[in-house]
N, C-alpha and C positions, 0 to 999 in steps of 0.2 A: 098536064102531067103533074103528078104529086111531087112535092119537094122532098128530097131525101133528108132525114133528120141528121143534124150535125153530131158527130161522136162527142162524148163527154168523158173527161178524165178528172179524177179527184186525187189530190195528194194530201195525205194526213200525216202530220209530224208536229210534235211540240217544239221542235228546233227551228227557229226562224231562218237561220242560215241555210238549212237544208231546203226549206220551202222556197227561199229566194233562188237558190241554185236550180231547183227543179223548174221554177218559173222561167228562168233563163233558157233552160233546155227545151221546154215545151212551148214557149211562146211562138215559135215558127210553125207549129203543127196546125193543120186545118181542122181544129176541133175546139170545143169549149173546155177550158181548164178551170177547175175550182180548187180551193185550198181550205184546209181545216187544221186547227192546232190541237184538236183533241178528238177522242173517240165520240164523245157526246155531240160535238159540233158536226162531225162526219155523219152520224146517224140522223141528225136533224136535216142535213142536206139530202140524205137518202129518202126522206119522207116527201121531198119537194121536187127533186130532179132525178131523171133516169141517168145513171152513170154506167158507162160501158167498161171502164178500166179504172181501178183504184189502187194507188200505191199507198200502203199503210205501214208505218213504222211500228216495231214491236214495243219498244220501251217508251211509254208515255204515262204521265201521272193519271190517277183515278181509274182509267180503263185502258189496259194494254192493247196492243195490236191484235192479239189472238181473240180477246173478248169482242173487240170492235168488229173483227171479221165474222165471228159467229153470229153476232146480232145483225150485222149488215146482210148476211146471207138469208136471214128470215124476212127481210124487207125487199131485197133485190137479189134473188138467187142467181140471176143470169150474169151479174157483174163479174168480170174477171178481176181477181184480187192478186196483187203482187205484194208480198211481205218484204219490207225493207229492214235491214239491221246490220250492225257491225258484228253481231254474233255470227261466226262462220263455222260453227261446229255442226257435225252431221245430225246430232239429235234435234237441234233447233230447226234446221232445214226440213228434216223428216216430219217433225211435228206440224210445221206450217203447211206442207203439202198434204199430209193426212187430214188436216182440219179444213182443207178446201182451197188453199192458195193455188193460184194458177202457176205461179213461179215465185222465185226468191231473188231479191236484189241486194247484193252485199254493199255495205258502206265501207270506205268512201265511194260515193256513187260515180260511176263512169258514164258519161253522156252517150257513148256508143252502145252501152248495155241498155240504156233507156230507149234509144232510138230502135234498137233491135226488138225489145219487148213490145213497144207500141206498134211497130210494123207487123210483127207476127200476130198480135192480138186484134188489132183494128184494121184488118185487111180491106182496103179499097184503093182505087187508082190514084186519087188525089193524095192520100196519105203516103203511099209508096213513093210518089214522085218527090214530095217534100223531104221524106226521110232519106232518100237516095242523095239528094242535094246536100243535106246536112252531114251525112256521113262522109261525102267527098270533101267537104269544107271544114271538117273537125280538126 
């Protein structure tokens, strides 16, 4: 029987505190988790590893989250992208969705929102069991 490929998640944010927080949330997930501190670093990862779900911050130096998402989609169009930002205005959310984001995650990040996004996006029995446990113990 062929082994099922482990899901992969990427978190892209220039803020180390956010990366550390997301690491804490995602470490119990039965998937591989990668981190990048820039759009360029994320795109380099896209060339090497298939990513199922990417959380990408909007505000980053050199290449913002929108540009990162647009370039990412040319490399791995099947990746579900979640745009993260403290901008909670309708225009920014609309732009993210129109440009191809799967959904939008508002900062400050809520662990239950992350679990919910991962659960809905990466549907499989093992993932659902771990997320259910984490939600009960949050």
